Every structure is written in C-alpha cells, then in structure tokens.
C-alpha positions as CSV (number, residue, x, y, z in Angstrom):
1,X,110.7,-30.7,81.3
2,X,114.1,-32.1,80.4
3,X,113.5,-31.8,76.4
4,X,112.7,-28.3,77.0
5,X,115.9,-27.6,79.1
6,X,118.2,-29.4,76.7
7,X,116.8,-27.3,73.8
8,X,116.9,-23.8,75.7
9,X,120.2,-24.8,76.8
10,X,121.7,-25.9,73.5
11,X,120.3,-22.5,71.8
12,X,122.2,-20.1,74.3
13,X,123.7,-21.6,77.4
14,X,125.8,-24.6,76.0
15,X,128.4,-23.6,78.2
16,X,126.9,-24.2,81.6
17,X,125.8,-27.3,83.4
18,X,121.9,-28.6,83.3
19,X,122.0,-28.1,87.3
20,X,123.7,-24.5,86.8
21,X,120.9,-23.6,84.0
22,X,117.9,-24.6,86.1
23,X,119.3,-22.7,89.3
24,X,119.9,-19.5,87.1
25,X,117.2,-19.6,84.6
26,X,114.4,-21.9,85.6
27,X,114.2,-21.5,89.6
28,X,113.5,-17.6,89.3
29,X,110.7,-18.1,87.0
30,X,109.2,-20.8,89.1
31,X,109.9,-18.5,92.2
32,X,108.3,-15.7,90.8
33,X,105.2,-17.5,90.0
34,X,105.0,-19.0,93.3
35,X,105.3,-15.1,94.7
36,X,102.7,-14.0,92.4
37,X,100.2,-16.8,93.6
38,X,101.1,-15.9,97.2
39,X,100.4,-12.1,96.7
40,X,97.1,-13.2,95.0
41,X,96.1,-15.3,97.9
42,X,97.1,-12.7,100.4
43,X,94.9,-10.0,98.2
44,X,91.9,-12.3,98.6
45,X,92.3,-12.3,102.2
46,X,92.5,-8.6,102.3
47,X,89.4,-8.3,100.1
48,X,87.6,-10.7,102.7
49,X,89.1,-8.5,105.5
50,X,91.0,-11.7,107.0
51,X,94.1,-9.6,107.9
52,X,95.7,-12.2,110.1
53,X,95.6,-14.7,107.2
54,X,97.1,-12.3,104.7
55,X,99.8,-11.6,107.0
56,X,100.8,-15.5,107.0
57,X,101.1,-15.1,102.8
58,X,103.3,-11.8,103.3
59,X,105.4,-14.1,105.5
60,X,105.9,-16.6,103.2
61,X,106.6,-14.3,100.4
62,X,109.3,-12.7,102.5
63,X,110.5,-16.1,103.4
64,X,111.3,-16.6,100.0
65,X,112.3,-13.0,99.0
66,X,113.3,-11.2,102.3
67,X,113.9,-7.9,100.2
68,X,110.3,-7.8,98.5
69,X,109.6,-4.2,98.8
70,X,105.5,-4.9,98.0
71,X,105.5,-7.5,100.6
72,X,106.9,-5.5,103.3
73,X,104.9,-2.3,102.6
74,X,101.7,-4.7,102.3
75,X,102.5,-6.4,105.4
76,X,103.0,-3.1,107.1
77,X,99.5,-1.9,105.6
78,X,97.9,-5.3,107.0
79,X,99.5,-4.7,110.4
80,X,98.3,-1.2,110.6
81,X,94.8,-2.5,109.8
82,X,95.0,-4.6,112.6
83,X,96.0,-1.9,115.0
84,X,99.6,-2.8,115.3
85,X,101.0,0.2,114.6
86,X,104.9,-0.3,115.9
87,X,105.0,-3.5,114.1
88,X,103.7,-1.8,110.8
89,X,106.2,1.1,111.3
90,X,109.0,-1.6,111.6
91,X,107.8,-3.2,108.4
92,X,108.1,0.1,106.6
93,X,111.4,0.6,108.2
94,X,112.6,-2.7,106.5
95,X,111.4,-1.5,103.4
96,X,113.0,1.8,103.5
97,X,116.4,0.3,104.4
98,X,116.2,-1.6,101.1
99,X,114.8,1.5,98.8
100,X,115.0,4.8,101.1
101,X,113.1,6.7,98.5
102,X,110.3,4.5,98.5
103,X,107.2,6.9,98.4
104,X,104.7,4.3,99.0
105,X,106.8,3.2,101.9
106,X,107.3,6.5,103.4
107,X,103.5,7.7,102.9
108,X,102.4,4.6,104.9
109,X,104.8,5.3,107.5
110,X,103.9,8.5,108.0
111,X,100.1,7.5,107.9
112,X,100.8,5.0,110.9
113,X,102.7,7.8,112.7
114,X,99.4,9.6,112.2
115,X,97.4,6.9,113.6
116,X,99.7,7.0,116.5
117,X,99.2,10.7,117.3
118,X,102.9,11.3,116.4
119,X,101.9,14.2,114.0
120,X,105.6,15.8,114.0
121,X,107.1,12.2,112.9
122,X,104.2,11.8,110.1
123,X,104.9,15.2,108.6
124,X,108.6,14.3,108.4
125,X,107.8,11.3,106.4
126,X,105.6,13.4,104.2
127,X,108.3,16.2,103.7
128,X,110.7,13.2,102.7
129,X,108.3,12.5,99.8
130,X,107.7,15.8,99.0
131,X,111.5,16.5,98.4
132,X,111.4,13.4,95.9
133,X,108.1,14.7,94.2
134,X,107.0,18.2,95.0
135,X,103.4,17.6,93.4
136,X,102.6,14.2,95.4
137,X,99.0,15.0,96.1
138,X,98.7,12.3,98.9
139,X,101.6,13.6,100.4
140,X,100.2,17.1,100.3
141,X,96.8,16.1,101.8
142,X,98.2,13.8,104.4
143,X,100.6,16.4,105.4
144,X,97.5,18.8,105.7
145,X,95.8,16.3,107.8
146,X,98.9,16.3,110.3
147,X,99.0,20.1,110.5
148,X,95.4,20.1,111.0
149,X,95.9,17.7,114.0
150,X,98.5,20.2,115.5
151,X,95.9,23.0,115.2
152,X,97.7,24.7,112.1
153,X,94.5,25.0,110.1
154,X,95.5,27.8,107.8
155,X,98.6,25.9,106.9
156,X,96.8,22.8,106.4
157,X,94.2,24.4,104.2
158,X,97.2,25.4,101.9
159,X,98.2,21.8,101.7
160,X,94.6,20.7,100.8
161,X,94.6,23.2,98.2
162,X,97.7,22.3,96.6
163,X,96.7,18.6,96.3
164,X,93.8,19.7,94.8
165,X,95.7,21.8,92.3
166,X,97.3,18.5,91.2
167,X,94.4,16.4,91.4
168,X,90.9,18.3,91.6
169,X,89.1,15.0,92.0
170,X,91.0,14.0,95.1
171,X,87.9,13.6,97.6
172,X,90.0,13.3,100.8
173,X,91.7,16.8,99.8
174,X,88.3,18.4,99.2
175,X,86.4,17.1,102.0
176,X,89.4,17.9,104.5
177,X,89.9,21.2,103.0
178,X,86.2,21.9,103.4
179,X,86.4,20.7,106.8
180,X,89.4,22.8,107.8
181,X,87.8,25.8,106.3
182,X,84.6,25.3,108.6
183,X,86.8,24.8,111.5
184,X,88.6,27.9,111.1
185,X,85.6,30.1,110.3
186,X,84.0,28.8,113.4
187,X,87.2,29.7,115.6
188,X,87.6,33.1,114.0
189,X,83.6,33.9,114.7
190,X,84.1,32.7,118.3
191,X,87.0,35.5,118.6
192,X,85.0,38.1,117.3
C-alpha cells in the first residue's frame, strides 16, 4: 500500500503530504466501497423481508454519510414496509431537504401519505413531481389512486389513461383504470 501511495503521489500529487493524500484520495474510495457493501447487505435483508435488520444497515450508511439520498429514501421505504408511516415521511423529508426535486423521495412520500389516508397531501407530492416531469407515469397513476380514494373517479380515470399513454404496459395504471371504470359504471347504473 505504501508503495502504491508513493507512486501515485509522485505522479500527480507531489505537493501534498502522505496523510493529506490518504485523507483526500484514498479514504473516499474506502468509504464508498464500505457504503456499497452496506447497501448490498441492506438489499439482502430486504429480499429476505428482514426489514428491521435492513434499517440497521441504512443507519450505518447514514452514520458514514448523513446526506446519502439513496439511504434516506431506502430507509423511508423500509420504515413504510414496517408500518412506521410518520418515521418514513421524516426520512423522505430529510432526503428532500438535501434534494428538493428528488422525484423518488416525493413519490415515496406521497405513497406514505396515501397509506396514512392523507390523500390531499399525497396529491400535493405527486403534483410537485408532475411540475418537474409532466410525463411521470408513476406520479400520474398514484395521483389517480388518491383521486379515486377521494371519490373523484372520472378525474382518476383520466390520470390512469395519461399514465398508460406514456407507458402502455404499466400494470398498476391498467388495473386501476379498469377498476375505476367499473366502479363509475356501477354508480351510474344505480342512479338510473
């Protein structure tokens, strides 16, 4: 290792000390490898549906890099899987405080609000995503789901159709559109 450092240092960094070189150049590589390994371990836990253990790995990542957006979002998703909706929203908010236009954090925060039956708050999150990307199929479909929960079936169907016009194989949008259309038809038949 010392030999490698001295060769690299002589080639490009002859004006800095060895300690400074290690801190600036080597340490970030080691930390990135450690963080990558922690993500892999967390993903293995998620695959095994061991969400509590996955949280421990996300916490370790955040201990090393408190502004790691992916860890904050994945931590929020894991908390959401554990039914800890308020904690999940806090994790998404932390990610959004670092990257306010992060569509993954916004979509996940919206889905957490939806699970908490706060459909208007969920719609607000999806609207922010749609201001960033008008053709975001997941934001369109999820907004449709929240609108349907509020009883706005016609509007919801339009959002499902918009999502399908962008991604014709989006299964959630297809099923939701069909279900909403059947519900609307049933309601209209009862009113006749």
